[in-house]
Residue, then its C-alpha position, 0 to 999 in steps of 0.5 A: m652115668r648119673h640117673p636123673r633125680k626123681e621128684p618126691f611123689v606129692f599126693e593131693r587130695a581132690e577136696t579140702r578137709v575141714p577140721m570139725e569135731i562132729p558126734v557120729v556113730l560107726d557100725g559094722h565091725r566084723r570082730m566087735p559088733g555093735l554101734e561105736a559112739t565117736f566123733t570126726e577130726n576132719v570132714s569133707t563132702r566125700g568122707a571123714r577121718v574119725v577116731s575109733v577104739r577098734h582096729w579097722q581093715k582097709g576096705d572094710a564096709v562101715m555104716f556111718a551116721s551123724r548122731t543127730g540122725e541128719f546124715r547116714s552113709s554106707a562107707r569103706v575104710a580108706y585107712c587105719q592108723p594107730l594114734h599116740g596112746e589109745g585108739y585109731a584114726v580111720g579115714v572113711e569114704f562115703l559110698d551111699s549118702q543119705g541126708r544132709w552132711v555138714v560140708 
């Protein structure tokens, strides 16, 4: 008996990501307190992918802000992936935004 072939799962984001390098700060790491000045790789209205020297856990709470001070948001870590070389790519989902974001 042959089983029907399953189609691969296709993940579609609710919105488009825009490649943009924006200077931001992260705060709230449990083991390494203090602000981390970094930048985004891509952005959307609901979140961003940032580069971090810190390893974050999925679900961690983080404060996210543009370095210009025009935008800040409490956020949660959606994923943390090691980059080739050093650092991590961290997906953050905005929870309580204040101010003007770039998208």
